[in-house]
PLY file of the C-alpha trace (Angstrom):
ply
format ascii 1.0
element vertex 226
property float x
property float y
property float z
element edge 224
property int vertex1
property int vertex2
end_header
-40.01 70.18 -13.16
-38.55 68.43 -16.20
-39.25 64.99 -14.74
-42.93 64.37 -15.22
-42.95 61.71 -12.50
-40.68 63.42 -9.98
-43.52 64.59 -7.74
-45.36 61.27 -7.81
-44.91 58.65 -5.08
-43.65 55.19 -6.03
-44.46 54.63 -9.69
-43.69 51.86 -12.10
-41.10 52.54 -14.75
-43.74 51.55 -17.29
-45.90 54.47 -16.17
-42.88 56.76 -16.26
-41.92 55.57 -19.71
-45.43 56.23 -20.97
-44.81 59.90 -20.29
-41.61 59.88 -22.36
-42.02 58.72 -25.94
-38.35 57.82 -26.35
-37.95 56.00 -23.04
-37.12 52.29 -23.08
-38.49 50.19 -20.21
-36.79 46.87 -19.54
-37.80 46.54 -15.88
-39.70 43.37 -14.95
-43.48 43.71 -15.12
-44.85 45.23 -11.94
-41.46 46.27 -10.52
-41.58 49.75 -9.04
-39.07 52.58 -8.77
-38.42 53.79 -5.22
-39.33 57.21 -3.87
-35.64 57.82 -3.20
-34.68 57.31 -6.85
-37.51 59.52 -8.04
-36.71 62.29 -5.55
-32.98 62.14 -6.25
-33.55 62.42 -10.00
-35.90 65.34 -9.44
-33.33 67.05 -7.23
-30.57 66.58 -9.84
-32.71 68.40 -12.39
-34.00 71.11 -10.06
-30.56 71.88 -8.63
-28.76 71.44 -11.97
-26.36 69.14 -10.13
-25.37 67.35 -13.35
-24.63 70.74 -14.98
-26.59 69.89 -18.10
-24.89 66.55 -18.65
-26.90 63.33 -18.92
-27.06 61.29 -15.75
-28.01 57.90 -14.38
-29.42 56.90 -11.01
-28.45 53.38 -9.93
-30.32 51.60 -7.15
-28.30 48.63 -5.92
-31.03 47.36 -3.60
-33.58 47.21 -6.41
-30.96 46.30 -9.05
-32.10 49.12 -11.34
-30.51 51.71 -13.59
-32.46 54.77 -14.77
-30.93 56.95 -17.49
-31.79 60.61 -18.13
-30.68 63.06 -20.77
-29.14 66.46 -20.01
-32.58 68.05 -19.63
-33.74 65.44 -17.14
-35.93 63.52 -19.58
-36.15 59.81 -18.81
-34.46 57.84 -21.60
-34.80 54.39 -20.14
-34.95 52.07 -17.14
-33.46 48.60 -16.91
-32.42 45.89 -14.45
-28.71 45.62 -13.71
-26.13 43.43 -12.03
-23.92 44.89 -9.30
-20.95 43.88 -7.15
-21.40 40.56 -5.36
-20.34 42.06 -2.02
-22.69 44.48 -0.30
-20.91 47.64 0.70
-20.23 51.16 -0.51
-16.47 51.35 -0.18
-13.65 50.90 -2.64
-10.80 48.82 -1.26
-7.37 50.46 -1.65
-5.58 49.22 -4.78
-8.50 47.11 -6.01
-8.50 48.74 -9.45
-4.99 47.42 -10.08
-5.82 43.79 -9.31
-6.71 41.07 -11.79
-10.36 40.02 -11.37
-9.41 36.67 -9.82
-7.27 38.49 -7.25
-10.06 40.66 -5.86
-11.17 39.28 -2.46
-14.85 38.49 -2.24
-15.43 41.13 0.44
-14.03 43.82 -1.88
-16.20 43.05 -4.90
-18.35 46.07 -4.16
-19.99 48.69 -6.34
-19.09 51.96 -4.58
-21.87 54.41 -3.76
-21.81 58.13 -4.44
-21.73 60.76 -7.19
-19.27 60.05 -9.98
-18.33 61.97 -13.11
-17.59 59.40 -15.80
-17.14 58.87 -19.48
-15.65 56.67 -22.18
-11.99 55.81 -22.05
-9.52 52.98 -22.69
-9.15 49.91 -20.52
-6.37 47.35 -20.33
-8.39 44.30 -21.33
-11.74 45.44 -22.70
-11.00 48.23 -25.15
-13.00 51.42 -24.86
-15.43 51.29 -21.95
-17.81 53.62 -20.14
-16.14 54.36 -16.82
-18.48 55.19 -13.96
-15.52 55.65 -11.63
-12.12 55.18 -13.25
-10.22 55.32 -9.94
-12.03 52.27 -8.58
-12.14 50.45 -11.92
-15.94 50.43 -12.12
-17.55 50.58 -15.55
-21.07 50.30 -16.96
-21.16 47.69 -19.72
-23.19 44.84 -21.25
-23.32 41.62 -19.25
-20.09 39.62 -19.26
-20.66 35.97 -20.19
-17.14 34.61 -19.85
-18.01 32.50 -16.80
-21.14 30.46 -17.61
-21.48 29.26 -14.01
-22.26 32.82 -12.91
-25.47 32.74 -15.01
-25.38 36.50 -15.50
-27.94 36.53 -18.31
-30.35 34.46 -16.25
-29.86 36.66 -13.21
-30.52 39.78 -15.26
-33.71 38.25 -16.67
-34.99 37.24 -13.24
-37.95 39.22 -11.91
-36.34 39.45 -8.46
-33.43 41.78 -7.62
-32.18 39.34 -4.97
-29.92 37.42 -7.37
-28.43 40.45 -9.15
-25.32 40.69 -6.98
-22.66 38.78 -8.91
-20.09 41.08 -10.52
-16.61 42.10 -9.37
-17.90 45.66 -8.96
-18.93 46.82 -12.42
-22.54 47.44 -13.41
-23.86 45.05 -16.07
-26.92 45.70 -18.23
-28.44 44.04 -21.29
-26.63 44.53 -24.62
-29.81 46.01 -26.10
-30.20 48.66 -23.39
-26.51 49.47 -23.61
-26.59 50.02 -27.37
-29.97 51.78 -27.57
-29.73 54.00 -24.51
-26.42 54.05 -22.66
-23.97 54.35 -25.54
-25.82 57.19 -27.25
-26.64 59.05 -24.02
-23.15 59.04 -22.50
-21.01 59.37 -25.62
-19.69 62.69 -24.26
-19.71 61.64 -20.61
-22.13 62.17 -17.75
-22.80 61.93 -14.02
-23.62 58.73 -12.17
-25.45 58.54 -8.84
-25.13 55.16 -7.12
-27.37 54.63 -4.09
-25.76 53.02 -1.02
-26.18 49.55 0.44
-25.20 50.36 4.02
-24.32 54.05 4.27
-27.08 56.60 4.74
-28.41 58.81 1.99
-27.24 61.79 4.06
-23.58 60.78 4.02
-23.68 59.61 0.40
-25.49 62.62 -1.07
-25.32 65.36 1.62
-26.64 68.22 -0.53
-29.61 66.15 -1.69
-30.32 65.06 1.89
-30.18 68.65 3.12
-32.63 69.73 0.44
-34.84 66.76 1.23
-34.78 67.56 4.92
-35.87 71.11 4.23
-38.72 69.82 2.09
-39.74 67.43 4.86
-39.88 70.31 7.32
-42.24 72.02 4.92
-44.48 69.00 4.61
-42.45 66.90 2.13
-42.00 63.14 2.16
-40.01 61.23 4.77
-36.58 59.85 3.94
-35.89 56.24 2.96
-32.37 54.92 3.56
-31.44 53.34 1.23
-15.91 45.39 -11.84
-17.11 43.31 -14.09
0 1
1 2
2 3
3 4
4 5
5 6
6 7
7 8
8 9
9 10
10 11
11 12
12 13
13 14
14 15
15 16
16 17
17 18
18 19
19 20
20 21
21 22
22 23
23 24
24 25
25 26
26 27
27 28
28 29
29 30
30 31
31 32
32 33
33 34
34 35
35 36
36 37
37 38
38 39
39 40
40 41
41 42
42 43
43 44
44 45
45 46
46 47
47 48
48 49
49 50
50 51
51 52
52 53
53 54
54 55
55 56
56 57
57 58
58 59
59 60
60 61
61 62
62 63
63 64
64 65
65 66
66 67
67 68
68 69
69 70
70 71
71 72
72 73
73 74
74 75
75 76
76 77
77 78
78 79
79 80
80 81
81 82
82 83
83 84
84 85
85 86
86 87
87 88
88 89
89 90
90 91
91 92
92 93
93 94
94 95
95 96
96 97
97 98
98 99
99 100
100 101
101 102
102 103
103 104
104 105
105 106
106 107
107 108
108 109
109 110
110 111
111 112
112 113
113 114
114 115
115 116
116 117
117 118
118 119
119 120
120 121
121 122
122 123
123 124
124 125
125 126
126 127
127 128
128 129
129 130
130 131
131 132
132 133
133 134
134 135
135 136
136 137
137 138
138 139
139 140
140 141
141 142
142 143
143 144
144 145
145 146
146 147
147 148
148 149
149 150
150 151
151 152
152 153
153 154
154 155
155 156
156 157
157 158
158 159
159 160
160 161
161 162
162 163
163 164
164 165
165 166
166 167
167 168
168 169
169 170
170 171
171 172
172 173
173 174
174 175
175 176
176 177
177 178
178 179
179 180
180 181
181 182
182 183
183 184
184 185
185 186
186 187
187 188
188 189
189 190
190 191
191 192
192 193
193 194
194 195
195 196
196 197
197 198
198 199
199 200
200 201
201 202
202 203
203 204
204 205
205 206
206 207
207 208
208 209
209 210
210 211
211 212
212 213
213 214
214 215
215 216
216 217
217 218
218 219
219 220
220 221
221 222
222 223
224 225
């Protein structure tokens, strides 16, 4: 399999990065990557689900983003900020609202498989859309509201304080420029793990494959806007 760590249990991103010379590891020291993320990334490569395009796996619970190139080679792992509201839905019409108009309960980062890419936005120029329809983009941390302490939250070793955005996924400017911008210049596929929904309803084909592997002695399943 193209992912050298895909068959390993829970491994640290630092160990994963050691197997990929070009990988950038920004995860806090000692923070691990879940079995679900590892298995999903391995399935994407094995099944060619991203059709040769680069892809990212985003774990909201762990506040992590892992980026892979079109061949499934790990390019980098980093902490991220996600929607302040836990949930996997996109509220109807939320993409057309000004940020201040989005109700707190609807400031979610939707879960699922999304085909995204760079495109124009109304107020931020050219951005990397994860899901254009819901107005969710992947971009460097926004610092316009100092009270939100986004930089401090991103630097924290715990993922518990990383829920603060209006729905978009925020990462460090360095990781964005070094890894994200160059990897997704021509678009890619984004897999966002759920907060509340099951893996089976979020990624049914992956879950089916995983279930078959479990029957054959594989591992058990773990549920998982700026």
